[in-house]
mmJSON file of the N, C-alpha and C atoms, coordinates in Angstrom:
{"data_MODEL":{"atom_site":{
"group_PDB":["ATOM","ATOM","ATOM","ATOM","ATOM","ATOM","ATOM","ATOM","ATOM","ATOM","ATOM","ATOM","ATOM","ATOM","ATOM","ATOM","ATOM","ATOM","ATOM","ATOM","ATOM","ATOM","ATOM","ATOM","ATOM","ATOM","ATOM","ATOM","ATOM","ATOM","ATOM","ATOM","ATOM","ATOM","ATOM","ATOM","ATOM","ATOM","ATOM","ATOM","ATOM","ATOM","ATOM","ATOM","ATOM","ATOM","ATOM","ATOM","ATOM","ATOM","ATOM","ATOM","ATOM","ATOM","ATOM","ATOM","ATOM","ATOM","ATOM","ATOM","ATOM","ATOM","ATOM","ATOM","ATOM","ATOM","ATOM","ATOM","ATOM","ATOM","ATOM","ATOM","ATOM","ATOM","ATOM","ATOM","ATOM","ATOM","ATOM","ATOM","ATOM","ATOM","ATOM","ATOM","ATOM","ATOM","ATOM","ATOM","ATOM","ATOM","ATOM","ATOM","ATOM","ATOM","ATOM","ATOM","ATOM","ATOM","ATOM","ATOM","ATOM","ATOM","ATOM","ATOM","ATOM","ATOM","ATOM","ATOM","ATOM","ATOM","ATOM","ATOM","ATOM","ATOM","ATOM","ATOM","ATOM","ATOM","ATOM","ATOM","ATOM","ATOM","ATOM","ATOM","ATOM","ATOM","ATOM","ATOM","ATOM","ATOM","ATOM","ATOM","ATOM","ATOM","ATOM","ATOM","ATOM","ATOM","ATOM","ATOM","ATOM","ATOM","ATOM","ATOM","ATOM","ATOM","ATOM","ATOM","ATOM","ATOM","ATOM","ATOM","ATOM","ATOM","ATOM","ATOM","ATOM","ATOM","ATOM","ATOM","ATOM","ATOM","ATOM","ATOM","ATOM","ATOM","ATOM","ATOM","ATOM","ATOM","ATOM","ATOM","ATOM","ATOM","ATOM","ATOM","ATOM","ATOM","ATOM","ATOM","ATOM","ATOM","ATOM","ATOM","ATOM","ATOM","ATOM","ATOM","ATOM","ATOM","ATOM","ATOM","ATOM","ATOM","ATOM","ATOM","ATOM","ATOM","ATOM","ATOM","ATOM","ATOM","ATOM","ATOM","ATOM","ATOM","ATOM","ATOM","ATOM","ATOM","ATOM","ATOM","ATOM","ATOM","ATOM","ATOM","ATOM","ATOM","ATOM","ATOM","ATOM","ATOM","ATOM","ATOM","ATOM"],
"id":[1,2,3,4,5,6,7,8,9,10,11,12,13,14,15,16,17,18,19,20,21,22,23,24,25,26,27,28,29,30,31,32,33,34,35,36,37,38,39,40,41,42,43,44,45,46,47,48,49,50,51,52,53,54,55,56,57,58,59,60,61,62,63,64,65,66,67,68,69,70,71,72,73,74,75,76,77,78,79,80,81,82,83,84,85,86,87,88,89,90,91,92,93,94,95,96,97,98,99,100,101,102,103,104,105,106,107,108,109,110,111,112,113,114,115,116,117,118,119,120,121,122,123,124,125,126,127,128,129,130,131,132,133,134,135,136,137,138,139,140,141,142,143,144,145,146,147,148,149,150,151,152,153,154,155,156,157,158,159,160,161,162,163,164,165,166,167,168,169,170,171,172,173,174,175,176,177,178,179,180,181,182,183,184,185,186,187,188,189,190,191,192,193,194,195,196,197,198,199,200,201,202,203,204,205,206,207,208,209,210,211,212,213,214,215,216,217,218,219,220,221,222,223,224,225],
"type_symbol":["N","C","C","N","C","C","N","C","C","N","C","C","N","C","C","N","C","C","N","C","C","N","C","C","N","C","C","N","C","C","N","C","C","N","C","C","N","C","C","N","C","C","N","C","C","N","C","C","N","C","C","N","C","C","N","C","C","N","C","C","N","C","C","N","C","C","N","C","C","N","C","C","N","C","C","N","C","C","N","C","C","N","C","C","N","C","C","N","C","C","N","C","C","N","C","C","N","C","C","N","C","C","N","C","C","N","C","C","N","C","C","N","C","C","N","C","C","N","C","C","N","C","C","N","C","C","N","C","C","N","C","C","N","C","C","N","C","C","N","C","C","N","C","C","N","C","C","N","C","C","N","C","C","N","C","C","N","C","C","N","C","C","N","C","C","N","C","C","N","C","C","N","C","C","N","C","C","N","C","C","N","C","C","N","C","C","N","C","C","N","C","C","N","C","C","N","C","C","N","C","C","N","C","C","N","C","C","N","C","C","N","C","C","N","C","C","N","C","C","N","C","C","N","C","C"],
"label_atom_id":["N","CA","C","N","CA","C","N","CA","C","N","CA","C","N","CA","C","N","CA","C","N","CA","C","N","CA","C","N","CA","C","N","CA","C","N","CA","C","N","CA","C","N","CA","C","N","CA","C","N","CA","C","N","CA","C","N","CA","C","N","CA","C","N","CA","C","N","CA","C","N","CA","C","N","CA","C","N","CA","C","N","CA","C","N","CA","C","N","CA","C","N","CA","C","N","CA","C","N","CA","C","N","CA","C","N","CA","C","N","CA","C","N","CA","C","N","CA","C","N","CA","C","N","CA","C","N","CA","C","N","CA","C","N","CA","C","N","CA","C","N","CA","C","N","CA","C","N","CA","C","N","CA","C","N","CA","C","N","CA","C","N","CA","C","N","CA","C","N","CA","C","N","CA","C","N","CA","C","N","CA","C","N","CA","C","N","CA","C","N","CA","C","N","CA","C","N","CA","C","N","CA","C","N","CA","C","N","CA","C","N","CA","C","N","CA","C","N","CA","C","N","CA","C","N","CA","C","N","CA","C","N","CA","C","N","CA","C","N","CA","C","N","CA","C","N","CA","C","N","CA","C","N","CA","C","N","CA","C","N","CA","C"],
"label_alt_id":[null,null,null,null,null,null,null,null,null,null,null,null,null,null,null,null,null,null,null,null,null,null,null,null,null,null,null,null,null,null,null,null,null,null,null,null,null,null,null,null,null,null,null,null,null,null,null,null,null,null,null,null,null,null,null,null,null,null,null,null,null,null,null,null,null,null,null,null,null,null,null,null,null,null,null,null,null,null,null,null,null,null,null,null,null,null,null,null,null,null,null,null,null,null,null,null,null,null,null,null,null,null,null,null,null,null,null,null,null,null,null,null,null,null,null,null,null,null,null,null,null,null,null,null,null,null,null,null,null,null,null,null,null,null,null,null,null,null,null,null,null,null,null,null,null,null,null,null,null,null,null,null,null,null,null,null,null,null,null,null,null,null,null,null,null,null,null,null,null,null,null,null,null,null,null,null,null,null,null,null,null,null,null,null,null,null,null,null,null,null,null,null,null,null,null,null,null,null,null,null,null,null,null,null,null,null,null,null,null,null,null,null,null,null,null,null,null,null,null,null,null,null,null,null,null],
"label_comp_id":["ARG","ARG","ARG","LEU","LEU","LEU","LEU","LEU","LEU","ALA","ALA","ALA","ALA","ALA","ALA","ALA","ALA","ALA","ASP","ASP","ASP","GLU","GLU","GLU","GLU","GLU","GLU","TYR","TYR","TYR","ARG","ARG","ARG","ASP","ASP","ASP","TYR","TYR","TYR","LEU","LEU","LEU","ILE","ILE","ILE","GLY","GLY","GLY","TYR","TYR","TYR","LEU","LEU","LEU","TYR","TYR","TYR","THR","THR","THR","GLY","GLY","GLY","ALA","ALA","ALA","ARG","ARG","ARG","LYS","LYS","LYS","GLU","GLU","GLU","GLU","GLU","GLU","LEU","LEU","LEU","LEU","LEU","LEU","SER","SER","SER","LEU","LEU","LEU","THR","THR","THR","TRP","TRP","TRP","ASP","ASP","ASP","ASP","ASP","ASP","LEU","LEU","LEU","GLN","GLN","GLN","ASN","ASN","ASN","GLY","GLY","GLY","HIS","HIS","HIS","LEU","LEU","LEU","ARG","ARG","ARG","ILE","ILE","ILE","THR","THR","THR","ASN","ASN","ASN","ILE","ILE","ILE","LYS","LYS","LYS","THR","THR","THR","GLN","GLN","GLN","ARG","ARG","ARG","GLY","GLY","GLY","TYR","TYR","TYR","LYS","LYS","LYS","ASP","ASP","ASP","LYS","LYS","LYS","TYR","TYR","TYR","ARG","ARG","ARG","LYS","LYS","LYS","VAL","VAL","VAL","PRO","PRO","PRO","VAL","VAL","VAL","HIS","HIS","HIS","PRO","PRO","PRO","MET","MET","MET","LEU","LEU","LEU","ALA","ALA","ALA","GLU","GLU","GLU","VAL","VAL","VAL","LEU","LEU","LEU","ALA","ALA","ALA","ARG","ARG","ARG","ARG","ARG","ARG","LYS","LYS","LYS","ALA","ALA","ALA","ALA","ALA","ALA","GLU","GLU","GLU"],
"label_asym_id":["A","A","A","A","A","A","A","A","A","A","A","A","A","A","A","A","A","A","A","A","A","A","A","A","A","A","A","A","A","A","A","A","A","A","A","A","A","A","A","A","A","A","A","A","A","A","A","A","A","A","A","A","A","A","A","A","A","A","A","A","A","A","A","A","A","A","A","A","A","A","A","A","A","A","A","A","A","A","A","A","A","A","A","A","A","A","A","A","A","A","A","A","A","A","A","A","A","A","A","A","A","A","A","A","A","A","A","A","A","A","A","A","A","A","A","A","A","A","A","A","A","A","A","A","A","A","A","A","A","A","A","A","A","A","A","A","A","A","A","A","A","A","A","A","A","A","A","A","A","A","A","A","A","A","A","A","A","A","A","A","A","A","A","A","A","A","A","A","A","A","A","A","A","A","A","A","A","A","A","A","A","A","A","A","A","A","A","A","A","A","A","A","A","A","A","A","A","A","A","A","A","A","A","A","A","A","A","A","A","A","A","A","A","A","A","A","A","A","A","A","A","A","A","A","A"],
"label_entity_id":["1","1","1","1","1","1","1","1","1","1","1","1","1","1","1","1","1","1","1","1","1","1","1","1","1","1","1","1","1","1","1","1","1","1","1","1","1","1","1","1","1","1","1","1","1","1","1","1","1","1","1","1","1","1","1","1","1","1","1","1","1","1","1","1","1","1","1","1","1","1","1","1","1","1","1","1","1","1","1","1","1","1","1","1","1","1","1","1","1","1","1","1","1","1","1","1","1","1","1","1","1","1","1","1","1","1","1","1","1","1","1","1","1","1","1","1","1","1","1","1","1","1","1","1","1","1","1","1","1","1","1","1","1","1","1","1","1","1","1","1","1","1","1","1","1","1","1","1","1","1","1","1","1","1","1","1","1","1","1","1","1","1","1","1","1","1","1","1","1","1","1","1","1","1","1","1","1","1","1","1","1","1","1","1","1","1","1","1","1","1","1","1","1","1","1","1","1","1","1","1","1","1","1","1","1","1","1","1","1","1","1","1","1","1","1","1","1","1","1","1","1","1","1","1","1"],
"label_seq_id":[1,1,1,2,2,2,3,3,3,4,4,4,5,5,5,6,6,6,7,7,7,8,8,8,9,9,9,10,10,10,11,11,11,12,12,12,13,13,13,14,14,14,15,15,15,16,16,16,17,17,17,18,18,18,19,19,19,20,20,20,21,21,21,22,22,22,23,23,23,24,24,24,25,25,25,26,26,26,27,27,27,28,28,28,29,29,29,30,30,30,31,31,31,32,32,32,33,33,33,34,34,34,35,35,35,36,36,36,37,37,37,38,38,38,39,39,39,40,40,40,41,41,41,42,42,42,43,43,43,44,44,44,45,45,45,46,46,46,47,47,47,48,48,48,49,49,49,50,50,50,51,51,51,52,52,52,53,53,53,54,54,54,55,55,55,56,56,56,57,57,57,58,58,58,59,59,59,60,60,60,61,61,61,62,62,62,63,63,63,64,64,64,65,65,65,66,66,66,67,67,67,68,68,68,69,69,69,70,70,70,71,71,71,72,72,72,73,73,73,74,74,74,75,75,75],
"pdbx_PDB_ins_code":[null,null,null,null,null,null,null,null,null,null,null,null,null,null,null,null,null,null,null,null,null,null,null,null,null,null,null,null,null,null,null,null,null,null,null,null,null,null,null,null,null,null,null,null,null,null,null,null,null,null,null,null,null,null,null,null,null,null,null,null,null,null,null,null,null,null,null,null,null,null,null,null,null,null,null,null,null,null,null,null,null,null,null,null,null,null,null,null,null,null,null,null,null,null,null,null,null,null,null,null,null,null,null,null,null,null,null,null,null,null,null,null,null,null,null,null,null,null,null,null,null,null,null,null,null,null,null,null,null,null,null,null,null,null,null,null,null,null,null,null,null,null,null,null,null,null,null,null,null,null,null,null,null,null,null,null,null,null,null,null,null,null,null,null,null,null,null,null,null,null,null,null,null,null,null,null,null,null,null,null,null,null,null,null,null,null,null,null,null,null,null,null,null,null,null,null,null,null,null,null,null,null,null,null,null,null,null,null,null,null,null,null,null,null,null,null,null,null,null,null,null,null,null,null,null],
"Cartn_x":[177.046,177.374,176.421,175.518,174.188,173.593,173.204,172.932,173.825,175.499,176.142,175.993,175.791,175.796,174.35,173.295,171.877,172.445,171.647,171.11,170.261,170.881,170.029,168.912,167.857,166.629,165.681,166.235,166.255,166.639,167.422,167.822,167.154,166.297,165.431,164.369,164.223,162.827,163.976,164.879,165.525,166.008,165.846,166.221,164.958,163.799,162.227,162.614,163.026,162.622,163.73,164.827,165.749,165.397,164.608,164.656,163.065,162.453,161.088,160.746,161.448,160.792,159.511,158.791,157.8,157.867,156.377,156.455,156.176,156.824,155.91,155.347,153.906,152.418,152.45,152.923,153.156,154.08,154.533,155.731,155.282,154.381,154.236,152.843,152.01,150.584,150.686,151.978,151.874,151.674,151.332,150.712,150.775,151.465,151.875,151.134,150.345,148.888,149.644,150.076,150.881,152.216,152.84,153.714,153.327,153.666,153.072,154.412,154.663,155.231,156.752,157.583,158.592,157.921,157.352,157.349,156.137,155.892,155.577,154.061,153.166,151.748,151.702,152.192,152.094,150.558,150.314,148.988,149.598,149.388,149.273,148.543,148.847,148.716,148.275,149.172,149.003,148.146,148.53,147.283,146.197,146.023,144.993,143.255,143.235,141.654,142.399,141.431,141.319,141.969,143.172,143.898,143.806,144.108,143.485,144.363,145.401,145.979,146.091,144.982,145.365,146.587,146.907,148.828,149.299,150.855,152.054,152.579,153.384,153.9,155.436,156.232,157.665,158.61,159.443,160.268,161.004,160.904,161.565,163.051,164.086,165.516,165.496,166.956,167.418,167.561,167.694,168.484,167.506,166.478,164.801,164.57,164.56,164.111,164.749,165.646,166.65,165.504,165.418,164.518,162.932,162.585,161.183,161.285,161.834,162.086,162.311,163.175,163.342,162.542,162.028,160.918,159.533,159.451,158.131,157.899,160.161,160.311,160.17,160.71,160.292,158.15,157.866,156.46,156.256],
"Cartn_y":[-11.447,-10.599,-10.191,-10.989,-10.186,-8.794,-9.318,-7.658,-6.424,-7.029,-5.799,-5.384,-6.042,-5.137,-4.874,-5.15,-4.363,-2.732,-1.825,-0.574,-0.99,0.026,0.095,0.528,1.018,1.207,-0.325,-1.215,-3.0,-3.601,-3.321,-4.428,-4.667,-4.425,-4.931,-5.269,-6.044,-6.245,-7.753,-7.588,-8.931,-9.748,-8.721,-9.429,-10.122,-9.439,-10.254,-11.749,-11.26,-12.207,-13.767,-13.349,-14.304,-14.888,-14.07,-14.97,-15.075,-15.331,-15.668,-16.788,-16.593,-17.65,-16.551,-15.874,-15.3,-14.782,-14.366,-14.284,-12.703,-12.232,-10.78,-9.892,-10.938,-9.96,-10.279,-11.793,-12.349,-10.996,-10.773,-10.193,-8.224,-7.976,-6.834,-6.375,-7.51,-7.726,-8.061,-7.929,-7.979,-6.668,-7.053,-5.911,-6.134,-5.203,-5.305,-6.701,-6.678,-7.717,-9.399,-9.341,-10.532,-10.824,-9.969,-10.2,-10.45,-11.532,-12.777,-13.501,-13.23,-13.751,-14.597,-13.178,-13.863,-14.541,-14.707,-15.235,-14.385,-14.62,-13.486,-14.642,-14.026,-15.065,-14.828,-15.354,-15.506,-15.576,-14.661,-15.652,-16.401,-17.056,-18.503,-17.777,-16.775,-15.653,-16.932,-17.716,-18.824,-20.129,-20.618,-21.754,-21.167,-20.303,-20.18,-20.539,-20.551,-21.181,-22.994,-23.484,-24.609,-25.814,-24.454,-24.95,-25.399,-26.205,-26.337,-25.647,-24.713,-23.585,-22.604,-21.323,-20.064,-19.278,-19.626,-19.393,-20.102,-19.1,-20.445,-19.537,-19.837,-19.161,-19.374,-18.304,-18.426,-17.268,-18.16,-17.12,-15.838,-15.129,-14.103,-14.402,-13.642,-14.114,-12.808,-12.946,-11.645,-10.783,-10.942,-9.775,-9.505,-10.118,-9.9,-9.167,-9.104,-8.586,-7.016,-6.572,-5.49,-4.908,-5.433,-4.145,-3.858,-4.784,-4.737,-4.138,-3.949,-2.854,-1.471,-1.331,-0.091,0.28,-0.192,-0.1,0.653,-0.429,0.352,1.369,2.342,3.491,4.325,4.429,5.119,5.847,4.906,5.412,6.21],
"Cartn_z":[67.445,66.066,65.137,65.36,64.657,65.329,66.228,67.316,67.471,67.609,67.556,65.961,64.76,63.555,63.708,63.921,63.86,63.93,63.254,63.642,64.712,65.923,66.8,66.98,65.872,65.866,65.625,65.216,65.042,66.156,66.574,67.806,68.997,69.496,70.3,69.812,68.821,67.754,67.665,67.257,66.797,68.192,69.114,70.306,71.109,70.798,70.784,70.235,68.407,67.908,68.487,68.47,69.152,70.329,70.721,72.771,72.829,71.839,72.036,70.89,69.517,68.395,67.946,68.133,68.525,66.835,65.708,64.259,64.393,63.201,63.791,64.018,63.597,64.174,64.979,65.552,67.471,68.057,67.498,68.554,68.525,67.492,67.705,67.7,68.397,69.287,70.465,71.342,72.544,73.179,74.382,75.485,76.872,77.596,78.835,79.546,79.27,80.036,79.659,78.709,78.579,78.9,80.0,80.522,81.889,82.311,83.327,83.669,85.153,86.23,85.675,84.474,84.138,82.842,82.062,81.276,80.227,79.274,77.416,77.447,77.144,76.816,74.937,74.106,72.863,72.094,71.778,71.041,69.707,69.79,68.13,66.852,66.152,64.925,64.191,63.998,62.344,63.038,64.287,64.46,65.132,65.364,66.415,65.729,64.686,63.97,64.294,65.048,65.046,65.78,66.527,67.306,68.708,69.732,70.825,71.465,71.25,71.997,71.785,71.853,71.121,71.84,73.142,73.29,73.968,73.841,74.445,75.486,76.204,76.889,76.875,77.25,76.474,77.99,78.547,79.662,78.974,79.837,79.513,79.773,79.212,79.009,79.669,80.17,80.944,79.799,78.843,77.886,77.644,77.128,76.584,77.465,79.223,80.476,79.899,79.575,79.906,78.843,78.142,75.917,77.005,77.986,78.229,79.954,80.344,81.272,80.968,79.499,78.787,78.546,77.717,76.937,77.824,78.888,79.857,80.812,81.033,81.602,80.557,79.4,78.28,78.04,79.262,78.406,78.827],
"occupancy":[1.0,1.0,1.0,1.0,1.0,1.0,1.0,1.0,1.0,1.0,1.0,1.0,1.0,1.0,1.0,1.0,1.0,1.0,1.0,1.0,1.0,1.0,1.0,1.0,1.0,1.0,1.0,1.0,1.0,1.0,1.0,1.0,1.0,1.0,1.0,1.0,1.0,1.0,1.0,1.0,1.0,1.0,1.0,1.0,1.0,1.0,1.0,1.0,1.0,1.0,1.0,1.0,1.0,1.0,1.0,1.0,1.0,1.0,1.0,1.0,1.0,1.0,1.0,1.0,1.0,1.0,1.0,1.0,1.0,1.0,1.0,1.0,1.0,1.0,1.0,1.0,1.0,1.0,1.0,1.0,1.0,1.0,1.0,1.0,1.0,1.0,1.0,1.0,1.0,1.0,1.0,1.0,1.0,1.0,1.0,1.0,1.0,1.0,1.0,1.0,1.0,1.0,1.0,1.0,1.0,1.0,1.0,1.0,1.0,1.0,1.0,1.0,1.0,1.0,1.0,1.0,1.0,1.0,1.0,1.0,1.0,1.0,1.0,1.0,1.0,1.0,1.0,1.0,1.0,1.0,1.0,1.0,1.0,1.0,1.0,1.0,1.0,1.0,1.0,1.0,1.0,1.0,1.0,1.0,1.0,1.0,1.0,1.0,1.0,1.0,1.0,1.0,1.0,1.0,1.0,1.0,1.0,1.0,1.0,1.0,1.0,1.0,1.0,1.0,1.0,1.0,1.0,1.0,1.0,1.0,1.0,1.0,1.0,1.0,1.0,1.0,1.0,1.0,1.0,1.0,1.0,1.0,1.0,1.0,1.0,1.0,1.0,1.0,1.0,1.0,1.0,1.0,1.0,1.0,1.0,1.0,1.0,1.0,1.0,1.0,1.0,1.0,1.0,1.0,1.0,1.0,1.0,1.0,1.0,1.0,1.0,1.0,1.0,1.0,1.0,1.0,1.0,1.0,1.0,1.0,1.0,1.0,1.0,1.0,1.0],
"B_iso_or_equiv":[0.0,0.0,0.0,0.0,0.0,0.0,0.0,0.0,0.0,0.0,0.0,0.0,0.0,0.0,0.0,0.0,0.0,0.0,0.0,0.0,0.0,0.0,0.0,0.0,0.0,0.0,0.0,0.0,0.0,0.0,0.0,0.0,0.0,0.0,0.0,0.0,0.0,0.0,0.0,0.0,0.0,0.0,0.0,0.0,0.0,0.0,0.0,0.0,0.0,0.0,0.0,0.0,0.0,0.0,0.0,0.0,0.0,0.0,0.0,0.0,0.0,0.0,0.0,0.0,0.0,0.0,0.0,0.0,0.0,0.0,0.0,0.0,0.0,0.0,0.0,0.0,0.0,0.0,0.0,0.0,0.0,0.0,0.0,0.0,0.0,0.0,0.0,0.0,0.0,0.0,0.0,0.0,0.0,0.0,0.0,0.0,0.0,0.0,0.0,0.0,0.0,0.0,0.0,0.0,0.0,0.0,0.0,0.0,0.0,0.0,0.0,0.0,0.0,0.0,0.0,0.0,0.0,0.0,0.0,0.0,0.0,0.0,0.0,0.0,0.0,0.0,0.0,0.0,0.0,0.0,0.0,0.0,0.0,0.0,0.0,0.0,0.0,0.0,0.0,0.0,0.0,0.0,0.0,0.0,0.0,0.0,0.0,0.0,0.0,0.0,0.0,0.0,0.0,0.0,0.0,0.0,0.0,0.0,0.0,0.0,0.0,0.0,0.0,0.0,0.0,0.0,0.0,0.0,0.0,0.0,0.0,0.0,0.0,0.0,0.0,0.0,0.0,0.0,0.0,0.0,0.0,0.0,0.0,0.0,0.0,0.0,0.0,0.0,0.0,0.0,0.0,0.0,0.0,0.0,0.0,0.0,0.0,0.0,0.0,0.0,0.0,0.0,0.0,0.0,0.0,0.0,0.0,0.0,0.0,0.0,0.0,0.0,0.0,0.0,0.0,0.0,0.0,0.0,0.0,0.0,0.0,0.0,0.0,0.0,0.0],
"pdbx_formal_charge":[null,null,null,null,null,null,null,null,null,null,null,null,null,null,null,null,null,null,null,null,null,null,null,null,null,null,null,null,null,null,null,null,null,null,null,null,null,null,null,null,null,null,null,null,null,null,null,null,null,null,null,null,null,null,null,null,null,null,null,null,null,null,null,null,null,null,null,null,null,null,null,null,null,null,null,null,null,null,null,null,null,null,null,null,null,null,null,null,null,null,null,null,null,null,null,null,null,null,null,null,null,null,null,null,null,null,null,null,null,null,null,null,null,null,null,null,null,null,null,null,null,null,null,null,null,null,null,null,null,null,null,null,null,null,null,null,null,null,null,null,null,null,null,null,null,null,null,null,null,null,null,null,null,null,null,null,null,null,null,null,null,null,null,null,null,null,null,null,null,null,null,null,null,null,null,null,null,null,null,null,null,null,null,null,null,null,null,null,null,null,null,null,null,null,null,null,null,null,null,null,null,null,null,null,null,null,null,null,null,null,null,null,null,null,null,null,null,null,null,null,null,null,null,null,null],
"auth_seq_id":[1,1,1,2,2,2,3,3,3,4,4,4,5,5,5,6,6,6,7,7,7,8,8,8,9,9,9,10,10,10,11,11,11,12,12,12,13,13,13,14,14,14,15,15,15,16,16,16,17,17,17,18,18,18,19,19,19,20,20,20,21,21,21,22,22,22,23,23,23,24,24,24,25,25,25,26,26,26,27,27,27,28,28,28,29,29,29,30,30,30,31,31,31,32,32,32,33,33,33,34,34,34,35,35,35,36,36,36,37,37,37,38,38,38,39,39,39,40,40,40,41,41,41,42,42,42,43,43,43,44,44,44,45,45,45,46,46,46,47,47,47,48,48,48,49,49,49,50,50,50,51,51,51,52,52,52,53,53,53,54,54,54,55,55,55,56,56,56,57,57,57,58,58,58,59,59,59,60,60,60,61,61,61,62,62,62,63,63,63,64,64,64,65,65,65,66,66,66,67,67,67,68,68,68,69,69,69,70,70,70,71,71,71,72,72,72,73,73,73,74,74,74,75,75,75],
"auth_comp_id":["ARG","ARG","ARG","LEU","LEU","LEU","LEU","LEU","LEU","ALA","ALA","ALA","ALA","ALA","ALA","ALA","ALA","ALA","ASP","ASP","ASP","GLU","GLU","GLU","GLU","GLU","GLU","TYR","TYR","TYR","ARG","ARG","ARG","ASP","ASP","ASP","TYR","TYR","TYR","LEU","LEU","LEU","ILE","ILE","ILE","GLY","GLY","GLY","TYR","TYR","TYR","LEU","LEU","LEU","TYR","TYR","TYR","THR","THR","THR","GLY","GLY","GLY","ALA","ALA","ALA","ARG","ARG","ARG","LYS","LYS","LYS","GLU","GLU","GLU","GLU","GLU","GLU","LEU","LEU","LEU","LEU","LEU","LEU","SER","SER","SER","LEU","LEU","LEU","THR","THR","THR","TRP","TRP","TRP","ASP","ASP","ASP","ASP","ASP","ASP","LEU","LEU","LEU","GLN","GLN","GLN","ASN","ASN","ASN","GLY","GLY","GLY","HIS","HIS","HIS","LEU","LEU","LEU","ARG","ARG","ARG","ILE","ILE","ILE","THR","THR","THR","ASN","ASN","ASN","ILE","ILE","ILE","LYS","LYS","LYS","THR","THR","THR","GLN","GLN","GLN","ARG","ARG","ARG","GLY","GLY","GLY","TYR","TYR","TYR","LYS","LYS","LYS","ASP","ASP","ASP","LYS","LYS","LYS","TYR","TYR","TYR","ARG","ARG","ARG","LYS","LYS","LYS","VAL","VAL","VAL","PRO","PRO","PRO","VAL","VAL","VAL","HIS","HIS","HIS","PRO","PRO","PRO","MET","MET","MET","LEU","LEU","LEU","ALA","ALA","ALA","GLU","GLU","GLU","VAL","VAL","VAL","LEU","LEU","LEU","ALA","ALA","ALA","ARG","ARG","ARG","ARG","ARG","ARG","LYS","LYS","LYS","ALA","ALA","ALA","ALA","ALA","ALA","GLU","GLU","GLU"],
"auth_asym_id":["A","A","A","A","A","A","A","A","A","A","A","A","A","A","A","A","A","A","A","A","A","A","A","A","A","A","A","A","A","A","A","A","A","A","A","A","A","A","A","A","A","A","A","A","A","A","A","A","A","A","A","A","A","A","A","A","A","A","A","A","A","A","A","A","A","A","A","A","A","A","A","A","A","A","A","A","A","A","A","A","A","A","A","A","A","A","A","A","A","A","A","A","A","A","A","A","A","A","A","A","A","A","A","A","A","A","A","A","A","A","A","A","A","A","A","A","A","A","A","A","A","A","A","A","A","A","A","A","A","A","A","A","A","A","A","A","A","A","A","A","A","A","A","A","A","A","A","A","A","A","A","A","A","A","A","A","A","A","A","A","A","A","A","A","A","A","A","A","A","A","A","A","A","A","A","A","A","A","A","A","A","A","A","A","A","A","A","A","A","A","A","A","A","A","A","A","A","A","A","A","A","A","A","A","A","A","A","A","A","A","A","A","A","A","A","A","A","A","A","A","A","A","A","A","A"],
"auth_atom_id":["N","CA","C","N","CA","C","N","CA","C","N","CA","C","N","CA","C","N","CA","C","N","CA","C","N","CA","C","N","CA","C","N","CA","C","N","CA","C","N","CA","C","N","CA","C","N","CA","C","N","CA","C","N","CA","C","N","CA","C","N","CA","C","N","CA","C","N","CA","C","N","CA","C","N","CA","C","N","CA","C","N","CA","C","N","CA","C","N","CA","C","N","CA","C","N","CA","C","N","CA","C","N","CA","C","N","CA","C","N","CA","C","N","CA","C","N","CA","C","N","CA","C","N","CA","C","N","CA","C","N","CA","C","N","CA","C","N","CA","C","N","CA","C","N","CA","C","N","CA","C","N","CA","C","N","CA","C","N","CA","C","N","CA","C","N","CA","C","N","CA","C","N","CA","C","N","CA","C","N","CA","C","N","CA","C","N","CA","C","N","CA","C","N","CA","C","N","CA","C","N","CA","C","N","CA","C","N","CA","C","N","CA","C","N","CA","C","N","CA","C","N","CA","C","N","CA","C","N","CA","C","N","CA","C","N","CA","C","N","CA","C","N","CA","C","N","CA","C","N","CA","C","N","CA","C","N","CA","C","N","CA","C"],
"pdbx_PDB_model_num":[1,1,1,1,1,1,1,1,1,1,1,1,1,1,1,1,1,1,1,1,1,1,1,1,1,1,1,1,1,1,1,1,1,1,1,1,1,1,1,1,1,1,1,1,1,1,1,1,1,1,1,1,1,1,1,1,1,1,1,1,1,1,1,1,1,1,1,1,1,1,1,1,1,1,1,1,1,1,1,1,1,1,1,1,1,1,1,1,1,1,1,1,1,1,1,1,1,1,1,1,1,1,1,1,1,1,1,1,1,1,1,1,1,1,1,1,1,1,1,1,1,1,1,1,1,1,1,1,1,1,1,1,1,1,1,1,1,1,1,1,1,1,1,1,1,1,1,1,1,1,1,1,1,1,1,1,1,1,1,1,1,1,1,1,1,1,1,1,1,1,1,1,1,1,1,1,1,1,1,1,1,1,1,1,1,1,1,1,1,1,1,1,1,1,1,1,1,1,1,1,1,1,1,1,1,1,1,1,1,1,1,1,1,1,1,1,1,1,1,1,1,1,1,1,1]
}}}
């Protein structure tokens, strides 16, 4: 219901947040190079200093894959 009620302008971002668990800075810093073999490589913004893993891999949900494909085609 959240996605159905969201403004179209924000729906893609909500899908990104919901299906990755990424923080705002992490989601907005993604590049196409971070999409690898059906996974997103997300930089651990909050914990990257002194943390053993600079990145985490998150599987791309089919709904998120649709959003990414549409945005890539619009470039």
